[in-house]
C-alpha positions in Angstrom: 0.2 -0.1 -0.2 1.6 3.3 -0.9 1.3 6.7 0.9 -1.8 8.0 -1.0 -3.0 4.5 -0.4 -2.7 4.9 3.2 -4.4 8.1 3.5 -7.3 6.9 1.3 -7.6 3.7 3.6 -7.7 6.1 6.7 -10.4 8.2 5.2 -12.6 5.6 3.9 -12.3 3.9 7.6 -13.4 7.1 9.5 -16.3 7.9 7.0 -17.5 4.4 6.9 -17.4 4.0 10.7 -19.0 7.4 11.1 -21.8 6.7 8.6 -22.5 2.8 10.4 -22.7 4.6 13.8 -25.3 7.1 12.6 -27.4 4.4 10.7 -26.9 2.1 13.8 -28.0 4.8 16.4 -31.1 6.0 14.3 -32.0 2.2 13.5 -31.6 1.3 17.3 -33.7 4.6 18.4 -36.5 4.0 16.1 -36.8 0.1 17.0 -36.2 0.9 20.5 -33.6 -1.6 20.5 -30.1 -1.3 21.8 -29.3 -4.8 20.7 -30.3 -3.9 17.1 -28.2 -0.7 17.4 -25.0 -2.6 18.2 -25.7 -5.2 15.9 -25.9 -2.7 12.9 -22.8 -1.2 14.2 -21.0 -4.4 14.5 -21.7 -5.3 10.8 -20.6 -1.7 9.7 -17.2 -2.7 11.8 -17.0 -5.7 9.8 -17.5 -4.3 6.6 -15.2 -1.3 7.2 -12.3 -3.9 7.9 -13.1 -5.8 4.8 -12.7 -2.7 2.7 -9.8 -0.9 4.4 -7.7 -3.6 6.0 -6.5 -5.8 2.7 -4.0 -4.3 0.5 -6.5 -4.1 -2.4 -4.9 -3.2 -5.7 -7.1 0.2 -5.5 -4.8 1.3 -2.8 -1.6 0.7 -4.9 -2.2 3.4 -7.7 0.6 5.4 -7.0 3.7 3.2 -6.3 7.1 4.4 -5.0 10.0 4.5 -7.5 12.8 3.2 -5.8 16.4 3.5 -7.0 18.4 0.6 -8.6 21.0 -1.0 -6.4 23.7 0.5 -8.9 22.3 3.8 -8.8 21.9 3.9 -5.0 25.9 3.1 -4.9 26.6 6.3 -6.9 25.2 8.3 -4.2 26.3 7.3 -0.8 24.3 8.0 2.1 25.4 11.4 4.1 27.9 10.4 7.1 27.3 12.1 10.3 29.5 15.1 11.2 31.0 15.4 14.5 29.6 18.4 16.5 31.8 21.3 16.7 32.3 22.6 20.4 33.5 25.7 20.8 35.2 26.5 24.3 34.8 29.9 26.0 37.8 31.9 26.9 37.9 32.4 30.7 38.4 35.9 31.8 41.4 36.3 34.5 40.3 37.5 37.8 42.2 40.5 39.0 
């Protein structure tokens, strides 16, 4: 799953859970049943999981382009530089 696919999956998850929560609440309120409300929401969670968790091809529409190993060797990693420390000059007490 690429970066845009992750963003899309996250947005789909939030929207679907919100919609199923509202539908579940309204259904439970109209029917006067807490059990029905929880059942509708649980079905929504399962459907949301099936849509957003697997790595569907829909989430891989923007693949990353990696460097070939030969090309990567031409551009070595930057090395850490040692921090430069500046010593304060002490003032002489008279």
